N, C-alpha and C positions, 0 to 999 in steps of 0.2 A: 105139059111136063111128063116125060115118059116115066114108066115104072122101072127104076134103075135095076131092080133085082132080076128083071126078065132080059136085060141086055147082056150081050157078050162083052168080053174084055176090050175088043177093038172099039166097039160102040161107046163103052164107058170112057175109054181113053180120049176119044174125040170130045166127049162132054167135059172131061177134066181139063183138056186144053182150052176149053171155052169157060173155064172158071166155075164149073158146076160142082159145088161142094158135096151134094148128095151122091154123085158118081164117085167122087173120091172116097166118101164114107163106105160105099159099096165095095170098092177095091180093098179098102182097109179091112172090112169085115170078111171078105172072101179069102184074103191071103195072110192076115196077121199071124194066125196060129201056125200056118205052114212055114212062113218065113222064120218065125221064132224057133220052131223045131229044127229047121235047117241050120240056123245060126247056133243053137244050143248044142247040137251034135258035134259041132266043130270047136266051140270055145269052152264047153262044159261049165258054164256059169250062167245062172238065170239072169242076173243083173246085166252082165255084159251082152248077152243075147238080146235082152229087151232094149238096151241102149242102141245096139246095132240096127235092129228093126226100126226103132223110132227115128234114128238118124236117116235111114233109107227113106222112110215115109215122109219125113220132113223135107228132105232134099227133093223127093219126087214131086211133092206139092209145090215147093218153092220154084222148081225149074219146069213146071208143067207146060209153059208156053214154048220152051225150047226143045221138048222131047222129040227125038227122031229115033224111033225104035225100028231097027232093021231086021230083027229076028222075031220070034214069037214073043208075046207079052210076058208069058211065064219065063221064058229064057232070059229076057231082059231083067226081070226083077230078081231072079235067083243069081244071075251073074253080078248084078249090082251089090247084092248082099254078100256074095262071095268076096268081092273086092273090099268091102268094109271089114269083113273077117280078116282078110290078109293084112289090111292096114292095122287092125288091132294087134295081130301077131307081130308085125314089124315094129310097132311102138313098144310092145312088151319086150321084144328082143333087144331093142336099143337100150331100154332101161336096164335090162339084165347085163348087157355088155358094159355099160357105164358103171354100174354097181360093182361088177367084177374088177374093173380097172381100179376103182377107188379102193376096193378091198386089198388088191395086190399092192397098191401104193402105200396104204396105211399099215400093212403088215410088215413092211420093211423099215418103218420109222416109228418113233415114239411121239405121236401127235397128241396135243392137248385136246380136250373136249371142244374147245372153240375152233380148232383147226378142222376137226372132224365135221362139225356143223357147217363150216365154210365149204368143205368138199361136198357135203350133201346139197347145199344151196347151189353150188356150181352144177351139179348133176341136174337139179331142177331147172336151172336156166337153159341148159343144153336141150333137155326134153321139151321145154316150153317153146324155144325158138323153132324147133322142127314142127311142133304141133300147131303153131299159128300161121304156118304157110297156108295160102289158099288151098282148098281141097284138091283140085286137079294138080296143082303145083306140087303139093305134098305127096300125092299118089305117084306122080312121075318120079320125084326124087327118091321115094322109098323103093320103087321098083328098080330104079337104076342103081342106087347105092347100097341098098340092103339085100336085094335079090339078084343083083348083078345081071339084070336083063339089058339087052341091047336096045337102042332107040327104036329099031324096027319092031322088036318084040313088044315093047311098051306101046307103040303106036297101034299095033294089032290088038293088044289086050284092051286098051282103053277106047279104041275106035276113033283115034285122032291121027293127024298126019305126023310124019317124022319131024317136020319143021316145027310143029306145035310142041312136040316132045322137047326138041332142042331149046325152044323158047322158055318152056317151063323149067328146064334144068338150069338154064342161064339165070333166070330170075331167082330160083331157089339158092343157087350158089352165091349170087351177089348179096342176097339178104343174109345168108349165113356167114359170109365173110365179115360183114359189119359186126355181127354178134361174136365171132371168133376173137376179134380184137379185145372186146370186153372180157371174154372168157379167159383168154391168155393172161390178161392183166390180173384177173381174179386168181387164176391158178398160181401165178408167180407169188402172189401175196400169201396163198395158203401153204405152198410148199417151202417157202424160204423165210 
């Protein structure tokens, strides 16, 4: 068994692909603080930065057998964390937009406490529906709909084909259409 501390990142990566937990622990120990600092500088929240790094590391281990890193290892991990930071901001932006819309709607009418609670529940349903999309599907959807990126830009950013982008968008839209029917029904109950 090799001394993992003496190995470079590429060697560790090969061991990780072969389910070597000590190699993963070494990567964790080498990069956790740096990735946390990288995320924290962008999100300005200790808890959120920790969650982002933990999400990356969890995904990294879970998908270790599928890893195909075409850049440097450090480039890969920082790009991955950057995407998770962007996903965080997209989620926060969506929440903000929905709350603003609810505020505008409620400011023009005299709603009871029960109706306000229903509007809040509606917002929660919308956010949940987007958040439960599979990770790649959600990322593609957010880049397309929230950041107005083209399919070509998304494919380049995520390192997937344009056909795959189209497939993810189609899947996301189909799943959200089902939810929209419920949301519209709820909204009509709240507003009338």
